[in-house]
C-alpha positions in Angstrom: -60.1 82.4 74.8 -58.0 81.8 77.9 -57.3 78.2 76.6 -56.0 79.6 73.3 -53.7 82.1 75.1 -52.4 79.3 77.4 -51.7 77.1 74.3 -49.8 79.9 72.6 -47.7 80.5 75.7 -47.1 76.7 76.0 -46.0 76.5 72.3 -43.6 79.4 72.6 -42.0 78.3 75.9 -42.1 74.5 75.6 -38.9 72.5 74.9 -40.4 70.9 71.8 -41.3 71.5 68.2 -44.0 69.7 66.2 -47.5 69.7 64.7 -48.9 69.4 68.2 -47.5 73.0 68.8 -49.3 74.8 66.0 -48.4 78.3 67.2 -44.7 77.6 66.5 -45.0 74.8 64.0 -46.2 77.1 61.2 -42.7 78.7 61.3 -41.2 75.6 59.8 -42.9 76.3 56.5 -40.8 79.5 55.9 -37.0 79.3 55.8 -36.2 82.4 57.8 -38.7 81.7 60.6 -37.7 78.0 60.6 -34.0 79.0 61.2 -35.0 81.5 63.9 -37.2 79.0 65.8 -34.6 76.1 65.5 -31.7 78.3 66.7 -33.8 79.3 69.7 -35.1 75.8 70.6 -32.3 73.4 69.8 -29.1 73.1 71.9 -27.4 74.1 68.6 -28.6 74.2 65.0 -26.0 74.4 62.4 -25.5 76.4 59.2 -27.7 75.4 56.2 -29.6 72.8 58.2 -33.3 72.2 57.7 -35.9 70.9 60.1 -38.9 70.4 57.9 -42.6 70.9 58.7 -44.3 67.8 60.1 -41.3 66.7 62.1 -41.2 66.5 65.9 -38.5 67.2 68.4 -39.0 66.5 72.1 -36.6 68.1 74.6 -35.0 70.3 72.0 -32.5 71.7 74.5 -30.8 68.3 74.5 -30.6 67.9 70.7 -27.5 69.1 68.8 -27.8 69.5 65.1 -24.7 70.1 63.0 -24.2 72.0 59.7 -26.0 70.9 56.5 -28.3 68.5 58.2 -31.7 67.7 56.5 -34.5 66.4 58.7 -37.5 65.4 56.6 -41.2 65.4 57.5 -42.7 63.0 60.1 -39.3 62.5 61.8 -39.4 62.1 65.6 -36.3 63.1 67.7 -37.1 62.2 71.3 -34.4 63.3 73.8 -34.9 62.8 77.5 -35.5 65.7 80.0 -34.6 63.7 83.2 -30.8 63.9 83.5 -28.5 66.7 82.4 -25.7 64.5 80.7 -27.9 61.6 79.6 -30.5 61.2 76.9 -28.8 63.6 74.4 -29.2 63.3 70.6 -26.2 64.5 68.6 -26.5 64.8 64.8 -23.2 65.7 63.3 -22.6 67.7 60.0 -23.9 66.6 56.6 -26.4 64.0 57.9 -29.5 63.1 55.8 -32.5 61.9 57.7 -35.4 60.5 55.6 -39.1 60.9 56.3 -40.6 59.1 59.2 -37.3 58.3 61.0 -37.5 58.0 64.8 -34.6 58.5 67.1 -35.0 57.6 70.8 -32.8 57.8 73.9 -34.9 55.9 76.4 -37.5 53.3 76.6 -40.3 52.0 78.9 -39.4 49.5 81.6 -41.3 46.2 81.3 -39.9 43.7 83.8 -42.7 43.3 86.2 -45.4 40.9 85.0 -48.1 42.0 87.3 -47.6 45.8 86.8 -48.9 47.7 83.8 -46.0 48.9 81.6 -47.3 52.5 82.0 -46.6 52.2 85.7 -43.1 50.8 85.5 -41.2 53.9 84.6 -38.4 54.2 82.1 -34.9 52.7 81.6 -32.0 55.0 82.1 -31.5 57.3 79.1 -28.6 56.8 76.8 -27.0 59.3 74.3 -27.7 58.6 70.7 -25.3 59.9 67.9 -25.5 60.1 64.2 -22.0 60.7 62.9 -20.9 63.0 60.1 -22.1 62.2 56.6 -24.5 59.3 57.5 -27.8 58.8 55.8 -30.8 57.3 57.6 -33.4 55.9 55.3 -37.1 56.6 55.6 -39.1 55.1 58.4 -36.0 53.7 60.2 -35.9 53.6 64.0 -32.7 54.3 66.0 -32.9 53.0 69.5 -31.3 54.3 72.7 -27.5 54.4 73.0 -26.8 53.7 69.3 -24.1 55.4 67.3 -24.3 55.4 63.5 -20.7 55.7 62.2 -19.4 58.3 59.7 -20.7 58.0 56.1 -22.8 54.9 56.9 -26.2 54.2 55.4 -29.2 52.8 57.2 -31.6 51.2 54.8 -35.3 52.3 54.8 -37.4 50.7 57.4 -34.5 49.3 59.5 -34.5 49.1 63.3 -31.1 49.9 64.6 -30.4 48.3 68.0 -26.6 48.3 68.1 -23.8 50.6 66.9 -23.1 50.6 63.2 -19.4 51.1 62.2 -18.3 53.9 59.8 -18.6 53.4 56.1 -21.1 50.6 56.4 -24.5 49.8 54.9 -26.9 48.3 57.4 -30.5 47.0 56.8 -33.2 45.0 58.5 -34.8 44.3 61.8 -32.5 44.3 63.7 -30.2 46.2 61.4 -27.1 44.3 60.3 -24.2 45.4 58.2 -24.5 43.9 54.7 -21.7 45.8 53.0 -18.7 48.0 53.7 -18.4 51.2 51.6 -15.0 51.1 49.8 -13.1 53.8 47.9 
């Protein structure tokens, strides 16, 4: 019984949301409780935004979500708790995020050949930004320090390693701009 109480306390106080926190995650299934939870946990959570059940957010206090943002199931937003002004995720207004998208702000170090990666620490965290009106296709991965420009589209399954300019369509691994959006 004490372990359950400890888990409830952890889920309520932790700086995260996800299926691994069942005592708060259930709230994502109901609109009013989802809004209340997200406004409490995230740095900001805009009007008419949705954070759907099945999604994860780590270090919610460093994730800014604008108005009319839709975050679909199985998405992972992974901000970094280490430094105050680094490792922030900013999602501006009117952004669509498909299922299974991952957004990261830091990565493991791997430069020492005789040291296990688990023991090498992490690279410095970098802010990651999804600008107004962009659409991130399902199962895409946005890597640390990347900015996706306004009204840009990232094709499903793409791995974005560098900034994508506004009004662009980018696809692939690594993602490359294949078309500019005109008009």
